[in-house]
N, CA, C and O atoms as CSV, one atom per row, in Angstrom:
chain,resi,resn,atom,element,x,y,z
A,1,UNK,N,N,29.830,3.642,2.497
A,1,UNK,CA,C,30.117,4.444,1.354
A,1,UNK,C,C,28.795,5.032,0.833
A,1,UNK,O,O,27.833,4.294,0.620
A,2,UNK,N,N,28.745,6.349,0.631
A,2,UNK,CA,C,27.552,6.992,0.103
A,2,UNK,C,C,27.403,6.690,-1.378
A,2,UNK,O,O,28.381,6.621,-2.123
A,3,UNK,N,N,26.144,6.512,-1.786
A,3,UNK,CA,C,25.835,6.282,-3.195
A,3,UNK,C,C,24.577,7.064,-3.537
A,3,UNK,O,O,23.685,7.226,-2.704
A,4,UNK,N,N,24.517,7.539,-4.757
A,4,UNK,CA,C,23.313,8.198,-5.232
A,4,UNK,C,C,22.464,7.173,-5.963
A,4,UNK,O,O,22.948,6.465,-6.846
A,5,UNK,N,N,21.191,7.100,-5.586
A,5,UNK,CA,C,20.281,6.118,-6.157
A,5,UNK,C,C,19.072,6.858,-6.717
A,5,UNK,O,O,18.545,7.762,-6.068
A,6,UNK,N,N,18.631,6.488,-7.905
A,6,UNK,CA,C,17.434,7.061,-8.499
A,6,UNK,C,C,16.487,5.947,-8.894
A,6,UNK,O,O,16.921,4.883,-9.334
A,7,UNK,N,N,15.177,6.190,-8.736
A,7,UNK,CA,C,14.185,5.205,-9.139
A,7,UNK,C,C,12.854,5.912,-9.358
A,7,UNK,O,O,12.656,7.035,-8.895
A,8,UNK,N,N,11.961,5.263,-10.052
A,8,UNK,CA,C,10.614,5.763,-10.290
A,8,UNK,C,C,9.642,4.940,-9.468
A,8,UNK,O,O,9.800,3.728,-9.324
A,9,UNK,N,N,8.627,5.618,-8.926
A,9,UNK,CA,C,7.630,4.928,-8.124
A,9,UNK,C,C,6.296,5.643,-8.280
A,9,UNK,O,O,6.240,6.872,-8.309
A,10,UNK,N,N,5.242,4.878,-8.379
A,10,UNK,CA,C,3.911,5.467,-8.421
A,10,UNK,C,C,3.616,6.100,-7.065
A,10,UNK,O,O,3.993,5.566,-6.022
A,11,UNK,N,N,2.932,7.256,-7.094
A,11,UNK,CA,C,2.573,7.940,-5.858
A,11,UNK,C,C,1.158,8.482,-5.980
A,11,UNK,O,O,0.667,8.744,-7.078
A,12,UNK,N,N,0.512,8.646,-4.829
A,12,UNK,CA,C,-0.824,9.222,-4.832
A,12,UNK,C,C,-1.014,10.089,-3.600
A,12,UNK,O,O,-0.428,9.842,-2.546
A,13,UNK,N,N,-1.850,11.114,-3.757
A,13,UNK,CA,C,-2.199,12.000,-2.651
A,13,UNK,C,C,-3.707,12.191,-2.688
A,13,UNK,O,O,-4.307,12.192,-3.762
A,14,UNK,N,N,-4.319,12.350,-1.529
A,14,UNK,CA,C,-5.767,12.519,-1.474
A,14,UNK,C,C,-6.116,13.680,-0.551
A,14,UNK,O,O,-5.324,14.060,0.311
A,15,UNK,N,N,-7.285,14.228,-0.735
A,15,UNK,CA,C,-7.788,15.274,0.139
A,15,UNK,C,C,-7.016,16.571,0.036
A,15,UNK,O,O,-6.628,16.987,-1.056
A,16,UNK,N,N,-6.794,17.211,1.171
A,16,UNK,CA,C,-6.136,18.511,1.244
A,16,UNK,C,C,-4.725,18.457,0.665
A,16,UNK,O,O,-4.283,19.417,0.034
A,17,UNK,N,N,-4.025,17.368,0.867
A,17,UNK,CA,C,-2.656,17.229,0.353
A,17,UNK,C,C,-2.655,17.290,-1.171
A,17,UNK,O,O,-1.763,17.906,-1.752
A,18,UNK,N,N,-3.620,16.674,-1.827
A,18,UNK,CA,C,-3.662,16.701,-3.290
A,18,UNK,C,C,-3.871,18.121,-3.802
A,18,UNK,O,O,-3.316,18.491,-4.837
A,19,UNK,N,N,-4.668,18.925,-3.090
A,19,UNK,CA,C,-4.851,20.320,-3.472
A,19,UNK,C,C,-3.572,21.112,-3.334
A,19,UNK,O,O,-3.225,21.891,-4.222
A,20,UNK,N,N,-2.861,20.925,-2.225
A,20,UNK,CA,C,-1.573,21.611,-2.030
A,20,UNK,C,C,-0.572,21.193,-3.091
A,20,UNK,O,O,0.157,22.027,-3.628
A,21,UNK,N,N,-0.535,19.908,-3.390
A,21,UNK,CA,C,0.397,19.398,-4.386
A,21,UNK,C,C,0.068,19.946,-5.773
A,21,UNK,O,O,0.972,20.237,-6.557
A,22,UNK,N,N,-1.199,20.084,-6.071
A,22,UNK,CA,C,-1.636,20.628,-7.355
A,22,UNK,C,C,-1.195,22.082,-7.521
A,22,UNK,O,O,-0.934,22.514,-8.644
A,23,UNK,N,N,-1.106,22.843,-6.433
A,23,UNK,CA,C,-0.694,24.250,-6.481
A,23,UNK,C,C,0.821,24.428,-6.385
A,23,UNK,O,O,1.316,25.536,-6.591
A,24,UNK,N,N,1.556,23.381,-6.082
A,24,UNK,CA,C,3.019,23.469,-5.929
A,24,UNK,C,C,3.676,23.733,-7.281
A,24,UNK,O,O,3.193,23.282,-8.320
A,25,UNK,N,N,4.780,24.469,-7.249
A,25,UNK,CA,C,5.500,24.829,-8.474
A,25,UNK,C,C,6.150,23.604,-9.118
A,25,UNK,O,O,6.749,22.769,-8.442
A,26,UNK,N,N,6.017,23.522,-10.434
A,26,UNK,CA,C,6.685,22.445,-11.165
A,26,UNK,C,C,8.190,22.647,-11.102
A,26,UNK,O,O,8.667,23.782,-11.120
A,27,UNK,N,N,8.931,21.570,-11.028
A,27,UNK,CA,C,10.388,21.642,-11.014
A,27,UNK,C,C,10.982,21.933,-9.645
A,27,UNK,O,O,12.202,22.035,-9.517
A,28,UNK,N,N,10.143,22.068,-8.614
A,28,UNK,CA,C,10.643,22.320,-7.269
A,28,UNK,C,C,11.231,21.057,-6.658
A,28,UNK,O,O,11.013,19.949,-7.147
A,29,UNK,N,N,11.979,21.247,-5.580
A,29,UNK,CA,C,12.531,20.123,-4.834
A,29,UNK,C,C,11.747,20.001,-3.535
A,29,UNK,O,O,11.645,20.959,-2.769
A,30,UNK,N,N,11.195,18.815,-3.293
A,30,UNK,CA,C,10.309,18.607,-2.165
A,30,UNK,C,C,10.762,17.424,-1.313
A,30,UNK,O,O,11.440,16.518,-1.798
A,31,UNK,N,N,10.380,17.448,-0.044
A,31,UNK,CA,C,10.572,16.307,0.847
A,31,UNK,C,C,9.178,15.779,1.169
A,31,UNK,O,O,8.338,16.496,1.713
A,32,UNK,N,N,8.947,14.519,0.826
A,32,UNK,CA,C,7.639,13.904,1.011
A,32,UNK,C,C,7.636,12.987,2.224
A,32,UNK,O,O,8.634,12.334,2.527
A,33,UNK,N,N,6.511,12.946,2.908
A,33,UNK,CA,C,6.293,12.038,4.024
A,33,UNK,C,C,5.101,11.170,3.660
A,33,UNK,O,O,4.093,11.669,3.158
A,34,UNK,N,N,5.212,9.873,3.910
A,34,UNK,CA,C,4.111,8.987,3.591
A,34,UNK,C,C,4.439,7.546,3.922
A,34,UNK,O,O,5.282,7.257,4.772
A,35,UNK,N,N,3.759,6.658,3.235
A,35,UNK,CA,C,3.965,5.233,3.488
A,35,UNK,C,C,3.801,4.449,2.187
A,35,UNK,O,O,3.174,4.913,1.235
A,36,UNK,N,N,4.372,3.269,2.173
A,36,UNK,CA,C,4.253,2.363,1.033
A,36,UNK,C,C,3.173,1.336,1.322
A,36,UNK,O,O,3.070,0.815,2.432
A,37,UNK,N,N,2.371,1.055,0.307
A,37,UNK,CA,C,1.351,0.019,0.433
A,37,UNK,C,C,1.201,-0.667,-0.919
A,37,UNK,O,O,1.519,-0.086,-1.956
A,38,UNK,N,N,0.725,-1.877,-0.901
A,38,UNK,CA,C,0.488,-2.590,-2.156
A,38,UNK,C,C,-0.531,-1.835,-3.002
A,38,UNK,O,O,-1.450,-1.207,-2.475
A,39,UNK,N,N,-0.357,-1.903,-4.321
A,39,UNK,CA,C,-1.284,-1.244,-5.245
A,39,UNK,C,C,-2.708,-1.747,-5.019
A,39,UNK,O,O,-3.657,-0.962,-5.027
A,40,UNK,N,N,-2.849,-3.021,-4.822
A,40,UNK,CA,C,-4.120,-3.618,-4.422
A,40,UNK,C,C,-3.809,-4.872,-3.611
A,40,UNK,O,O,-2.646,-5.234,-3.433
A,41,UNK,N,N,-4.813,-5.502,-3.143
A,41,UNK,CA,C,-4.659,-6.626,-2.217
A,41,UNK,C,C,-3.744,-7.748,-2.724
A,41,UNK,O,O,-2.967,-8.312,-1.953
A,42,UNK,N,N,-3.837,-8.069,-4.012
A,42,UNK,CA,C,-3.075,-9.187,-4.564
A,42,UNK,C,C,-1.829,-8.760,-5.336
A,42,UNK,O,O,-1.151,-9.603,-5.924
A,43,UNK,N,N,-1.522,-7.477,-5.341
A,43,UNK,CA,C,-0.430,-6.950,-6.147
A,43,UNK,C,C,0.912,-7.100,-5.447
A,43,UNK,O,O,0.994,-7.098,-4.219
A,44,UNK,N,N,1.970,-7.232,-6.257
A,44,UNK,CA,C,3.325,-7.218,-5.724
A,44,UNK,C,C,3.941,-5.830,-5.865
A,44,UNK,O,O,4.974,-5.556,-5.255
A,45,UNK,N,N,3.328,-4.947,-6.660
A,45,UNK,CA,C,3.855,-3.597,-6.823
A,45,UNK,C,C,3.337,-2.696,-5.701
A,45,UNK,O,O,2.291,-2.964,-5.110
A,46,UNK,N,N,4.075,-1.633,-5.420
A,46,UNK,CA,C,3.717,-0.737,-4.328
A,46,UNK,C,C,3.430,0.674,-4.840
A,46,UNK,O,O,3.845,1.053,-5.935
A,47,UNK,N,N,2.717,1.429,-4.029
A,47,UNK,CA,C,2.408,2.832,-4.291
A,47,UNK,C,C,2.807,3.625,-3.057
A,47,UNK,O,O,2.572,3.194,-1.928
A,48,UNK,N,N,3.414,4.790,-3.279
A,48,UNK,CA,C,3.774,5.677,-2.182
A,48,UNK,C,C,2.586,6.604,-1.926
A,48,UNK,O,O,2.198,7.374,-2.805
A,49,UNK,N,N,2.011,6.534,-0.733
A,49,UNK,CA,C,0.873,7.375,-0.354
A,49,UNK,C,C,1.425,8.614,0.356
A,49,UNK,O,O,1.987,8.512,1.447
A,50,UNK,N,N,1.262,9.774,-0.263
A,50,UNK,CA,C,1.804,11.019,0.281
A,50,UNK,C,C,0.844,11.558,1.340
A,50,UNK,O,O,-0.339,11.765,1.069
A,51,UNK,N,N,1.359,11.780,2.541
A,51,UNK,CA,C,0.547,12.344,3.620
A,51,UNK,C,C,0.951,13.770,3.960
A,51,UNK,O,O,0.184,14.490,4.599
A,52,UNK,N,N,2.163,14.200,3.536
A,52,UNK,CA,C,2.612,15.576,3.738
A,52,UNK,C,C,3.823,15.816,2.853
A,52,UNK,O,O,4.482,14.875,2.408
A,53,UNK,N,N,4.107,17.089,2.605
A,53,UNK,CA,C,5.310,17.437,1.864
A,53,UNK,C,C,5.709,18.867,2.181
A,53,UNK,O,O,4.873,19.678,2.578
A,54,UNK,N,N,6.993,19.177,2.004
A,54,UNK,CA,C,7.547,20.514,2.218
A,54,UNK,C,C,8.476,20.842,1.078
A,54,UNK,O,O,9.143,19.965,0.529
A,55,UNK,N,N,8.515,22.118,0.723
A,55,UNK,CA,C,9.469,22.613,-0.264
A,55,UNK,C,C,10.834,22.671,0.390
A,55,UNK,O,O,10.960,23.140,1.521
A,56,UNK,N,N,11.858,22.202,-0.305
A,56,UNK,CA,C,13.228,22.250,0.207
A,56,UNK,C,C,13.950,23.383,-0.509
A,56,UNK,O,O,13.935,23.459,-1.738
A,57,UNK,N,N,14.573,24.251,0.251
A,57,UNK,CA,C,15.368,25.343,-0.306
A,57,UNK,C,C,14.556,26.306,-1.018
A,57,UNK,O,O,15.081,27.286,-1.546
């Protein structure tokens, strides 16, 4: 059964990706590619590291 799920997550981008993201239009719909990693070595919380993204529609 399909379900719609929403959640908030910390994310970060570095280098060229951060520049592209900074120029992206606010309110757009994007598809992000990346990975999850712990915030720091001893943390239980995670951060989504953005490695690429595309505008959808």
